[in-house]
PyMOL Python script that loads the backbone (N, CA, C, O; Angstrom):
from pymol import cmd

cmd.read_pdbstr("""\
ATOM      1  N   UNK A   1       0.842  -1.177   0.000  1.00  0.00           N
ATOM      2  CA  UNK A   1       0.000   0.000   0.000  1.00  0.00           C
ATOM      3  C   UNK A   1       0.889   1.243   0.000  1.00  0.00           C
ATOM      4  O   UNK A   1       1.927   1.280   0.661  1.00  0.00           O
ATOM      5  N   UNK A   2       0.460   2.264  -0.757  1.00  0.00           N
ATOM      6  CA  UNK A   2       1.190   3.526  -0.822  1.00  0.00           C
ATOM      7  C   UNK A   2       0.274   4.645  -0.323  1.00  0.00           C
ATOM      8  O   UNK A   2      -0.857   4.790  -0.786  1.00  0.00           O
ATOM      9  N   UNK A   3       0.778   5.428   0.622  1.00  0.00           N
ATOM     10  CA  UNK A   3       0.034   6.582   1.123  1.00  0.00           C
ATOM     11  C   UNK A   3       0.739   7.839   0.639  1.00  0.00           C
ATOM     12  O   UNK A   3       1.952   7.982   0.786  1.00  0.00           O
ATOM     13  N   UNK A   4      -0.031   8.740   0.066  1.00  0.00           N
ATOM     14  CA  UNK A   4       0.509   9.939  -0.559  1.00  0.00           C
ATOM     15  C   UNK A   4      -0.165  11.163   0.045  1.00  0.00           C
ATOM     16  O   UNK A   4      -1.367  11.154   0.311  1.00  0.00           O
ATOM     17  N   UNK A   5       0.617  12.215   0.258  1.00  0.00           N
ATOM     18  CA  UNK A   5       0.074  13.475   0.747  1.00  0.00           C
ATOM     19  C   UNK A   5      -0.169  14.438  -0.397  1.00  0.00           C
ATOM     20  O   UNK A   5       0.569  14.450  -1.382  1.00  0.00           O
ATOM     21  N   UNK A   6      -1.198  15.234  -0.261  1.00  0.00           N
ATOM     22  CA  UNK A   6      -1.493  16.274  -1.246  1.00  0.00           C
ATOM     23  C   UNK A   6      -1.656  17.586  -0.482  1.00  0.00           C
ATOM     24  O   UNK A   6      -2.570  17.747   0.326  1.00  0.00           O
ATOM     25  N   UNK A   7      -0.749  18.514  -0.758  1.00  0.00           N
ATOM     26  CA  UNK A   7      -0.805  19.833  -0.119  1.00  0.00           C
ATOM     27  C   UNK A   7      -1.460  20.801  -1.100  1.00  0.00           C
ATOM     28  O   UNK A   7      -0.991  20.960  -2.227  1.00  0.00           O
ATOM     29  N   UNK A   8      -2.535  21.440  -0.676  1.00  0.00           N
ATOM     30  CA  UNK A   8      -3.257  22.397  -1.510  1.00  0.00           C
ATOM     31  C   UNK A   8      -3.200  23.751  -0.806  1.00  0.00           C
ATOM     32  O   UNK A   8      -3.641  23.900   0.333  1.00  0.00           O
ATOM     33  N   UNK A   9      -2.643  24.731  -1.518  1.00  0.00           N
ATOM     34  CA  UNK A   9      -2.450  26.063  -0.935  1.00  0.00           C
ATOM     35  C   UNK A   9      -2.998  27.132  -1.875  1.00  0.00           C
ATOM     36  O   UNK A   9      -3.084  26.915  -3.084  1.00  0.00           O
ATOM     37  N   UNK A  10      -3.370  28.288  -1.319  1.00  0.00           N
ATOM     38  CA  UNK A  10      -3.766  29.397  -2.189  1.00  0.00           C
ATOM     39  C   UNK A  10      -2.556  29.831  -3.023  1.00  0.00           C
ATOM     40  O   UNK A  10      -1.422  29.804  -2.545  1.00  0.00           O
ATOM     41  N   UNK A  11      -2.804  30.226  -4.253  1.00  0.00           N
ATOM     42  CA  UNK A  11      -1.711  30.766  -5.074  1.00  0.00           C
ATOM     43  C   UNK A  11      -1.148  32.003  -4.380  1.00  0.00           C
ATOM     44  O   UNK A  11      -1.851  32.689  -3.638  1.00  0.00           O
ATOM     45  N   UNK A  12       0.133  32.276  -4.635  1.00  0.00           N
ATOM     46  CA  UNK A  12       0.817  33.383  -3.960  1.00  0.00           C
ATOM     47  C   UNK A  12       0.150  34.737  -4.210  1.00  0.00           C
ATOM     48  O   UNK A  12       0.205  35.618  -3.353  1.00  0.00           O
ATOM     49  N   UNK A  13      -0.476  34.910  -5.368  1.00  0.00           N
ATOM     50  CA  UNK A  13      -1.090  36.200  -5.704  1.00  0.00           C
ATOM     51  C   UNK A  13      -2.496  36.357  -5.119  1.00  0.00           C
ATOM     52  O   UNK A  13      -3.104  37.420  -5.243  1.00  0.00           O
ATOM     53  N   UNK A  14      -3.007  35.314  -4.489  1.00  0.00           N
ATOM     54  CA  UNK A  14      -4.360  35.332  -3.924  1.00  0.00           C
ATOM     55  C   UNK A  14      -4.305  35.748  -2.451  1.00  0.00           C
ATOM     56  O   UNK A  14      -3.478  35.251  -1.686  1.00  0.00           O
ATOM     57  N   UNK A  15      -5.186  36.655  -2.071  1.00  0.00           N
ATOM     58  CA  UNK A  15      -5.294  37.048  -0.668  1.00  0.00           C
ATOM     59  C   UNK A  15      -5.804  35.854   0.129  1.00  0.00           C
ATOM     60  O   UNK A  15      -6.852  35.293  -0.191  1.00  0.00           O
ATOM     61  N   UNK A  16      -5.074  35.470   1.153  1.00  0.00           N
ATOM     62  CA  UNK A  16      -5.420  34.310   1.983  1.00  0.00           C
ATOM     63  C   UNK A  16      -6.108  34.815   3.247  1.00  0.00           C
ATOM     64  O   UNK A  16      -5.459  35.015   4.273  1.00  0.00           O
ATOM     65  N   UNK A  17      -7.422  35.020   3.174  1.00  0.00           N
ATOM     66  CA  UNK A  17      -8.147  35.595   4.311  1.00  0.00           C
ATOM     67  C   UNK A  17      -8.141  34.669   5.524  1.00  0.00           C
ATOM     68  O   UNK A  17      -8.060  35.142   6.657  1.00  0.00           O
ATOM     69  N   UNK A  18      -8.224  33.364   5.306  1.00  0.00           N
ATOM     70  CA  UNK A  18      -8.182  32.422   6.433  1.00  0.00           C
ATOM     71  C   UNK A  18      -6.810  32.462   7.104  1.00  0.00           C
ATOM     72  O   UNK A  18      -6.715  32.498   8.331  1.00  0.00           O
ATOM     73  N   UNK A  19      -5.755  32.456   6.302  1.00  0.00           N
ATOM     74  CA  UNK A  19      -4.403  32.543   6.842  1.00  0.00           C
ATOM     75  C   UNK A  19      -4.173  33.841   7.593  1.00  0.00           C
ATOM     76  O   UNK A  19      -3.528  33.859   8.641  1.00  0.00           O
ATOM     77  N   UNK A  20      -4.710  34.931   7.047  1.00  0.00           N
ATOM     78  CA  UNK A  20      -4.567  36.231   7.712  1.00  0.00           C
ATOM     79  C   UNK A  20      -5.256  36.236   9.069  1.00  0.00           C
ATOM     80  O   UNK A  20      -4.721  36.770  10.040  1.00  0.00           O
ATOM     81  N   UNK A  21      -6.446  35.640   9.136  1.00  0.00           N
ATOM     82  CA  UNK A  21      -7.189  35.598  10.403  1.00  0.00           C
ATOM     83  C   UNK A  21      -6.428  34.781  11.444  1.00  0.00           C
ATOM     84  O   UNK A  21      -6.344  35.177  12.607  1.00  0.00           O
ATOM     85  N   UNK A  22      -5.876  33.643  11.029  1.00  0.00           N
ATOM     86  CA  UNK A  22      -5.095  32.807  11.951  1.00  0.00           C
ATOM     87  C   UNK A  22      -3.842  33.552  12.392  1.00  0.00           C
ATOM     88  O   UNK A  22      -3.494  33.561  13.572  1.00  0.00           O
ATOM     89  N   UNK A  23      -3.165  34.181  11.423  1.00  0.00           N
ATOM     90  CA  UNK A  23      -1.944  34.934  11.737  1.00  0.00           C
ATOM     91  C   UNK A  23      -2.232  36.042  12.749  1.00  0.00           C
ATOM     92  O   UNK A  23      -1.488  36.211  13.715  1.00  0.00           O
ATOM     93  N   UNK A  24      -3.296  36.784  12.530  1.00  0.00           N
ATOM     94  CA  UNK A  24      -3.650  37.873  13.451  1.00  0.00           C
ATOM     95  C   UNK A  24      -3.946  37.335  14.849  1.00  0.00           C
ATOM     96  O   UNK A  24      -3.518  37.918  15.845  1.00  0.00           O
ATOM     97  N   UNK A  25      -4.670  36.235  14.920  1.00  0.00           N
ATOM     98  CA  UNK A  25      -4.993  35.629  16.213  1.00  0.00           C
ATOM     99  C   UNK A  25      -3.727  35.180  16.945  1.00  0.00           C
ATOM    100  O   UNK A  25      -3.579  35.419  18.144  1.00  0.00           O
ATOM    101  N   UNK A  26      -2.820  34.532  16.220  1.00  0.00           N
ATOM    102  CA  UNK A  26      -1.573  34.055  16.834  1.00  0.00           C
ATOM    103  C   UNK A  26      -0.721  35.225  17.315  1.00  0.00           C
ATOM    104  O   UNK A  26      -0.163  35.182  18.412  1.00  0.00           O
ATOM    105  N   UNK A  27      -0.621  36.266  16.498  1.00  0.00           N
ATOM    106  CA  UNK A  27       0.176  37.432  16.889  1.00  0.00           C
ATOM    107  C   UNK A  27      -0.454  38.153  18.076  1.00  0.00           C
ATOM    108  O   UNK A  27       0.258  38.669  18.937  1.00  0.00           O
ATOM    109  N   UNK A  28      -1.791  38.191  18.127  1.00  0.00           N
ATOM    110  CA  UNK A  28      -2.478  38.793  19.278  1.00  0.00           C
ATOM    111  C   UNK A  28      -2.219  38.003  20.558  1.00  0.00           C
ATOM    112  O   UNK A  28      -2.314  38.552  21.656  1.00  0.00           O
ATOM    113  N   UNK A  29      -1.898  36.730  20.426  1.00  0.00           N
ATOM    114  CA  UNK A  29      -1.574  35.886  21.581  1.00  0.00           C
ATOM    115  C   UNK A  29      -0.075  35.879  21.891  1.00  0.00           C
ATOM    116  O   UNK A  29       0.390  35.081  22.705  1.00  0.00           O
ATOM    117  N   UNK A  30       0.675  36.767  21.240  1.00  0.00           N
ATOM    118  CA  UNK A  30       2.077  36.945  21.569  1.00  0.00           C
ATOM    119  C   UNK A  30       3.069  36.134  20.753  1.00  0.00           C
ATOM    120  O   UNK A  30       4.271  36.215  21.005  1.00  0.00           O
ATOM    121  N   UNK A  31       2.610  35.359  19.789  1.00  0.00           N
ATOM    122  CA  UNK A  31       3.536  34.585  18.958  1.00  0.00           C
ATOM    123  C   UNK A  31       4.168  35.500  17.923  1.00  0.00           C
ATOM    124  O   UNK A  31       3.498  36.347  17.333  1.00  0.00           O
ATOM    125  N   UNK A  32       5.469  35.321  17.710  1.00  0.00           N
ATOM    126  CA  UNK A  32       6.198  36.170  16.780  1.00  0.00           C
ATOM    127  C   UNK A  32       6.698  35.330  15.606  1.00  0.00           C
ATOM    128  O   UNK A  32       7.443  34.368  15.792  1.00  0.00           O
ATOM    129  N   UNK A  33       6.288  35.696  14.417  1.00  0.00           N
ATOM    130  CA  UNK A  33       6.726  35.031  13.189  1.00  0.00           C
ATOM    131  C   UNK A  33       6.454  35.980  12.030  1.00  0.00           C
ATOM    132  O   UNK A  33       5.777  36.994  12.196  1.00  0.00           O
ATOM    133  N   UNK A  34       6.975  35.653  10.873  1.00  0.00           N
ATOM    134  CA  UNK A  34       6.912  36.555   9.724  1.00  0.00           C
ATOM    135  C   UNK A  34       5.644  36.436   8.892  1.00  0.00           C
ATOM    136  O   UNK A  34       5.182  37.440   8.349  1.00  0.00           O
ATOM    137  N   UNK A  35       5.072  35.262   8.774  1.00  0.00           N
ATOM    138  CA  UNK A  35       3.885  35.123   7.939  1.00  0.00           C
ATOM    139  C   UNK A  35       3.261  33.751   8.091  1.00  0.00           C
ATOM    140  O   UNK A  35       3.897  32.810   8.567  1.00  0.00           O
ATOM    141  N   UNK A  36       2.010  33.650   7.681  1.00  0.00           N
ATOM    142  CA  UNK A  36       1.284  32.390   7.793  1.00  0.00           C
ATOM    143  C   UNK A  36       0.289  32.306   6.642  1.00  0.00           C
ATOM    144  O   UNK A  36      -0.396  33.282   6.336  1.00  0.00           O
ATOM    145  N   UNK A  37       0.212  31.148   6.009  1.00  0.00           N
ATOM    146  CA  UNK A  37      -0.780  30.886   4.966  1.00  0.00           C
ATOM    147  C   UNK A  37      -1.484  29.590   5.326  1.00  0.00           C
ATOM    148  O   UNK A  37      -0.854  28.646   5.802  1.00  0.00           O
ATOM    149  N   UNK A  38      -2.780  29.543   5.103  1.00  0.00           N
ATOM    150  CA  UNK A  38      -3.577  28.361   5.437  1.00  0.00           C
ATOM    151  C   UNK A  38      -3.964  27.627   4.157  1.00  0.00           C
ATOM    152  O   UNK A  38      -4.267  28.243   3.135  1.00  0.00           O
ATOM    153  N   UNK A  39      -3.948  26.305   4.237  1.00  0.00           N
ATOM    154  CA  UNK A  39      -4.335  25.479   3.102  1.00  0.00           C
ATOM    155  C   UNK A  39      -4.967  24.191   3.577  1.00  0.00           C
ATOM    156  O   UNK A  39      -5.496  24.108   4.685  1.00  0.00           O
ATOM    157  N   UNK A  40      -4.903  23.179   2.714  1.00  0.00           N
ATOM    158  CA  UNK A  40      -5.465  21.865   3.036  1.00  0.00           C
ATOM    159  C   UNK A  40      -4.383  20.808   2.838  1.00  0.00           C
ATOM    160  O   UNK A  40      -3.502  20.960   1.993  1.00  0.00           O
ATOM    161  N   UNK A  41      -4.459  19.746   3.621  1.00  0.00           N
ATOM    162  CA  UNK A  41      -3.570  18.606   3.434  1.00  0.00           C
ATOM    163  C   UNK A  41      -4.431  17.354   3.396  1.00  0.00           C
ATOM    164  O   UNK A  41      -5.183  17.076   4.329  1.00  0.00           O
ATOM    165  N   UNK A  42      -4.315  16.608   2.317  1.00  0.00           N
ATOM    166  CA  UNK A  42      -5.060  15.366   2.154  1.00  0.00           C
ATOM    167  C   UNK A  42      -4.088  14.200   2.170  1.00  0.00           C
ATOM    168  O   UNK A  42      -2.962  14.320   1.688  1.00  0.00           O
ATOM    169  N   UNK A  43      -4.513  13.089   2.715  1.00  0.00           N
ATOM    170  CA  UNK A  43      -3.709  11.867   2.717  1.00  0.00           C
ATOM    171  C   UNK A  43      -4.548  10.789   2.040  1.00  0.00           C
ATOM    172  O   UNK A  43      -5.654  10.481   2.484  1.00  0.00           O
ATOM    173  N   UNK A  44      -4.013  10.218   0.962  1.00  0.00           N
ATOM    174  CA  UNK A  44      -4.750   9.233   0.172  1.00  0.00           C
ATOM    175  C   UNK A  44      -3.932   7.953   0.105  1.00  0.00           C
ATOM    176  O   UNK A  44      -2.731   7.992  -0.158  1.00  0.00           O
ATOM    177  N   UNK A  45      -4.583   6.815   0.342  1.00  0.00           N
ATOM    178  CA  UNK A  45      -3.904   5.513   0.290  1.00  0.00           C
ATOM    179  C   UNK A  45      -4.328   4.758  -0.962  1.00  0.00           C
ATOM    180  O   UNK A  45      -5.501   4.751  -1.333  1.00  0.00           O
ATOM    181  N   UNK A  46      -3.354   4.126  -1.604  1.00  0.00           N
ATOM    182  CA  UNK A  46      -3.576   3.349  -2.823  1.00  0.00           C
ATOM    183  C   UNK A  46      -3.028   1.946  -2.631  1.00  0.00           C
ATOM    184  O   UNK A  46      -2.003   1.761  -1.976  1.00  0.00           O
ATOM    185  N   UNK A  47      -3.710   0.955  -3.202  1.00  0.00           N
ATOM    186  CA  UNK A  47      -3.166  -0.408  -3.185  1.00  0.00           C
ATOM    187  C   UNK A  47      -2.064  -0.531  -4.237  1.00  0.00           C
ATOM    188  O   UNK A  47      -1.154  -1.347  -4.091  1.00  0.00           O
ATOM    189  N   UNK A  48      -2.145   0.272  -5.292  1.00  0.00           N
ATOM    190  CA  UNK A  48      -1.128   0.301  -6.343  1.00  0.00           C
ATOM    191  C   UNK A  48       0.126   0.982  -5.793  1.00  0.00           C
ATOM    192  O   UNK A  48       0.034   2.058  -5.201  1.00  0.00           O
ATOM    193  N   UNK A  49       1.276   0.378  -5.979  1.00  0.00           N
ATOM    194  CA  UNK A  49       2.519   0.974  -5.468  1.00  0.00           C
ATOM    195  C   UNK A  49       3.394   1.565  -6.564  1.00  0.00           C
ATOM    196  O   UNK A  49       4.535   1.949  -6.308  1.00  0.00           O
ATOM    197  N   UNK A  50       2.862   1.640  -7.796  1.00  0.00           N
ATOM    198  CA  UNK A  50       3.608   2.242  -8.895  1.00  0.00           C
ATOM    199  C   UNK A  50       3.467   3.767  -8.807  1.00  0.00           C
ATOM    200  O   UNK A  50       2.372   4.308  -8.956  1.00  0.00           O
ATOM    201  N   UNK A  51       4.591   4.447  -8.562  1.00  0.00           N
ATOM    202  CA  UNK A  51       4.584   5.884  -8.301  1.00  0.00           C
ATOM    203  C   UNK A  51       3.968   6.685  -9.451  1.00  0.00           C
ATOM    204  O   UNK A  51       3.194   7.611  -9.208  1.00  0.00           O
ATOM    205  N   UNK A  52       4.299   6.344 -10.688  1.00  0.00           N
ATOM    206  CA  UNK A  52       3.770   7.081 -11.838  1.00  0.00           C
ATOM    207  C   UNK A  52       2.267   6.889 -11.984  1.00  0.00           C
ATOM    208  O   UNK A  52       1.546   7.840 -12.287  1.00  0.00           O
ATOM    209  N   UNK A  53       1.786   5.654 -11.768  1.00  0.00           N
ATOM    210  CA  UNK A  53       0.340   5.386 -11.830  1.00  0.00           C
ATOM    211  C   UNK A  53      -0.397   6.179 -10.758  1.00  0.00           C
ATOM    212  O   UNK A  53      -1.445   6.770 -11.019  1.00  0.00           O
ATOM    213  N   UNK A  54       0.157   6.186  -9.559  1.00  0.00           N
ATOM    214  CA  UNK A  54      -0.468   6.900  -8.444  1.00  0.00           C
ATOM    215  C   UNK A  54      -0.480   8.403  -8.719  1.00  0.00           C
ATOM    216  O   UNK A  54      -1.481   9.073  -8.470  1.00  0.00           O
ATOM    217  N   UNK A  55       0.631   8.930  -9.233  1.00  0.00           N
ATOM    218  CA  UNK A  55       0.706  10.359  -9.553  1.00  0.00           C
ATOM    219  C   UNK A  55      -0.356  10.734 -10.587  1.00  0.00           C
ATOM    220  O   UNK A  55      -1.032  11.752 -10.446  1.00  0.00           O
ATOM    221  N   UNK A  56      -0.498   9.915 -11.617  1.00  0.00           N
ATOM    222  CA  UNK A  56      -1.507  10.160 -12.649  1.00  0.00           C
ATOM    223  C   UNK A  56      -2.909  10.146 -12.055  1.00  0.00           C
ATOM    224  O   UNK A  56      -3.736  10.997 -12.383  1.00  0.00           O
ATOM    225  N   UNK A  57      -3.175   9.180 -11.183  1.00  0.00           N
ATOM    226  CA  UNK A  57      -4.492   9.068 -10.553  1.00  0.00           C
ATOM    227  C   UNK A  57      -4.785  10.280  -9.664  1.00  0.00           C
ATOM    228  O   UNK A  57      -5.902  10.797  -9.666  1.00  0.00           O
ATOM    229  N   UNK A  58      -3.793  10.725  -8.914  1.00  0.00           N
ATOM    230  CA  UNK A  58      -3.975  11.900  -8.049  1.00  0.00           C
ATOM    231  C   UNK A  58      -4.246  13.142  -8.890  1.00  0.00           C
ATOM    232  O   UNK A  58      -5.123  13.939  -8.553  1.00  0.00           O
ATOM    233  N   UNK A  59      -3.506  13.313  -9.973  1.00  0.00           N
ATOM    234  CA  UNK A  59      -3.724  14.470 -10.839  1.00  0.00           C
ATOM    235  C   UNK A  59      -5.138  14.463 -11.413  1.00  0.00           C
ATOM    236  O   UNK A  59      -5.763  15.517 -11.534  1.00  0.00           O
ATOM    237  N   UNK A  60      -5.642  13.286 -11.767  1.00  0.00           N
ATOM    238  CA  UNK A  60      -7.031  13.172 -12.243  1.00  0.00           C
ATOM    239  C   UNK A  60      -8.004  13.550 -11.127  1.00  0.00           C
ATOM    240  O   UNK A  60      -8.967  14.281 -11.355  1.00  0.00           O
ATOM    241  N   UNK A  61      -7.745  13.048  -9.923  1.00  0.00           N
ATOM    242  CA  UNK A  61      -8.610  13.355  -8.779  1.00  0.00           C
ATOM    243  C   UNK A  61      -8.666  14.865  -8.544  1.00  0.00           C
ATOM    244  O   UNK A  61      -9.732  15.424  -8.288  1.00  0.00           O
ATOM    245  N   UNK A  62      -7.519  15.509  -8.633  1.00  0.00           N
ATOM    246  CA  UNK A  62      -7.448  16.941  -8.384  1.00  0.00           C
ATOM    247  C   UNK A  62      -8.177  17.735  -9.463  1.00  0.00           C
ATOM    248  O   UNK A  62      -8.940  18.651  -9.159  1.00  0.00           O
ATOM    249  N   UNK A  63      -7.939  17.382 -10.717  1.00  0.00           N
ATOM    250  CA  UNK A  63      -8.483  18.166 -11.823  1.00  0.00           C
ATOM    251  C   UNK A  63      -9.931  17.827 -12.138  1.00  0.00           C
ATOM    252  O   UNK A  63     -10.742  18.727 -12.355  1.00  0.00           O
ATOM    253  N   UNK A  64     -10.266  16.548 -12.167  1.00  0.00           N
ATOM    254  CA  UNK A  64     -11.614  16.121 -12.537  1.00  0.00           C
ATOM    255  C   UNK A  64     -12.515  16.025 -11.311  1.00  0.00           C
ATOM    256  O   UNK A  64     -13.703  16.339 -11.380  1.00  0.00           O
ATOM    257  N   UNK A  65     -11.949  15.592 -10.200  1.00  0.00           N
ATOM    258  CA  UNK A  65     -12.739  15.378  -8.988  1.00  0.00           C
ATOM    259  C   UNK A  65     -13.054  16.625  -8.192  1.00  0.00           C
ATOM    260  O   UNK A  65     -13.811  16.564  -7.223  1.00  0.00           O
ATOM    261  N   UNK A  66     -12.484  17.758  -8.584  1.00  0.00           N
ATOM    262  CA  UNK A  66     -12.811  19.010  -7.914  1.00  0.00           C
ATOM    263  C   UNK A  66     -12.190  19.196  -6.541  1.00  0.00           C
ATOM    264  O   UNK A  66     -12.740  19.920  -5.711  1.00  0.00           O
ATOM    265  N   UNK A  67     -11.049  18.553  -6.283  1.00  0.00           N
ATOM    266  CA  UNK A  67     -10.411  18.698  -4.974  1.00  0.00           C
ATOM    267  C   UNK A  67      -9.741  20.057  -4.787  1.00  0.00           C
ATOM    268  O   UNK A  67      -9.442  20.463  -3.664  1.00  0.00           O
ATOM    269  N   UNK A  68      -9.508  20.756  -5.904  1.00  0.00           N
ATOM    270  CA  UNK A  68      -8.919  22.093  -5.779  1.00  0.00           C
ATOM    271  C   UNK A  68      -9.407  22.970  -6.931  1.00  0.00           C
ATOM    272  O   UNK A  68      -9.896  22.472  -7.945  1.00  0.00           O
ATOM    273  N   UNK A  69      -9.266  24.267  -6.757  1.00  0.00           N
ATOM    274  CA  UNK A  69      -9.653  25.229  -7.781  1.00  0.00           C
ATOM    275  C   UNK A  69      -8.378  25.765  -8.426  1.00  0.00           C
ATOM    276  O   UNK A  69      -7.664  26.550  -7.802  1.00  0.00           O
ATOM    277  N   UNK A  70      -8.074  25.360  -9.662  1.00  0.00           N
ATOM    278  CA  UNK A  70      -6.812  25.754 -10.290  1.00  0.00           C
ATOM    279  C   UNK A  70      -6.660  27.259 -10.507  1.00  0.00           C
ATOM    280  O   UNK A  70      -5.547  27.740 -10.722  1.00  0.00           O
ATOM    281  N   UNK A  71      -7.755  28.000 -10.453  1.00  0.00           N
ATOM    282  CA  UNK A  71      -7.656  29.449 -10.633  1.00  0.00           C
ATOM    283  C   UNK A  71      -7.059  30.138  -9.415  1.00  0.00           C
ATOM    284  O   UNK A  71      -6.387  31.162  -9.544  1.00  0.00           O
ATOM    285  N   UNK A  72      -7.304  29.578  -8.233  1.00  0.00           N
ATOM    286  CA  UNK A  72      -6.843  30.253  -7.012  1.00  0.00           C
ATOM    287  C   UNK A  72      -5.955  29.385  -6.126  1.00  0.00           C
ATOM    288  O   UNK A  72      -5.412  29.869  -5.132  1.00  0.00           O
ATOM    289  N   UNK A  73      -5.801  28.093  -6.480  1.00  0.00           N
ATOM    290  CA  UNK A  73      -5.006  27.190  -5.642  1.00  0.00           C
ATOM    291  C   UNK A  73      -3.945  26.470  -6.466  1.00  0.00           C
ATOM    292  O   UNK A  73      -4.061  26.325  -7.683  1.00  0.00           O
ATOM    293  N   UNK A  74      -2.916  26.029  -5.766  1.00  0.00           N
ATOM    294  CA  UNK A  74      -1.868  25.196  -6.358  1.00  0.00           C
ATOM    295  C   UNK A  74      -1.752  23.947  -5.500  1.00  0.00           C
ATOM    296  O   UNK A  74      -2.174  23.941  -4.343  1.00  0.00           O
ATOM    297  N   UNK A  75      -1.178  22.889  -6.065  1.00  0.00           N
ATOM    298  CA  UNK A  75      -1.044  21.658  -5.288  1.00  0.00           C
ATOM    299  C   UNK A  75       0.363  21.096  -5.403  1.00  0.00           C
ATOM    300  O   UNK A  75       1.099  21.385  -6.346  1.00  0.00           O
ATOM    301  N   UNK A  76       0.711  20.289  -4.417  1.00  0.00           N
ATOM    302  CA  UNK A  76       1.991  19.573  -4.402  1.00  0.00           C
ATOM    303  C   UNK A  76       1.701  18.154  -3.945  1.00  0.00           C
ATOM    304  O   UNK A  76       1.036  17.936  -2.932  1.00  0.00           O
ATOM    305  N   UNK A  77       2.211  17.187  -4.710  1.00  0.00           N
ATOM    306  CA  UNK A  77       2.051  15.778  -4.351  1.00  0.00           C
ATOM    307  C   UNK A  77       3.288  15.364  -3.573  1.00  0.00           C
ATOM    308  O   UNK A  77       4.412  15.579  -4.027  1.00  0.00           O
ATOM    309  N   UNK A  78       3.087  14.772  -2.402  1.00  0.00           N
ATOM    310  CA  UNK A  78       4.195  14.411  -1.518  1.00  0.00           C
ATOM    311  C   UNK A  78       4.212  12.899  -1.344  1.00  0.00           C
ATOM    312  O   UNK A  78       3.331  12.320  -0.708  1.00  0.00           O
ATOM    313  N   UNK A  79       5.234  12.271  -1.922  1.00  0.00           N
ATOM    314  CA  UNK A  79       5.380  10.811  -1.814  1.00  0.00           C
ATOM    315  C   UNK A  79       6.174  10.451  -0.584  1.00  0.00           C
ATOM    316  O   UNK A  79       6.403   9.271  -0.321  1.00  0.00           O
TER     317      UNK A  79
END
""", "prot")
cmd.dss("prot")
cmd.show_as("cartoon", "prot")
cmd.util.cbc("prot")
cmd.orient("prot")
């Protein structure tokens, strides 16, 4: 079995209102850091262990299955 991570983040040019709200809350609680962006992390398990097959399937899931919006989000597949 192969488990793969999918990181989905707002594109850099998109205002990340959720990330901004979290950042403001953390800074109001005294935490010091330079920036914060919020996204999604998915973990998907496959019985197929062929990396290329799994990558192709994940790309289909993302594009056809509606897991992300390509206009405002980007994704990274983490093996």
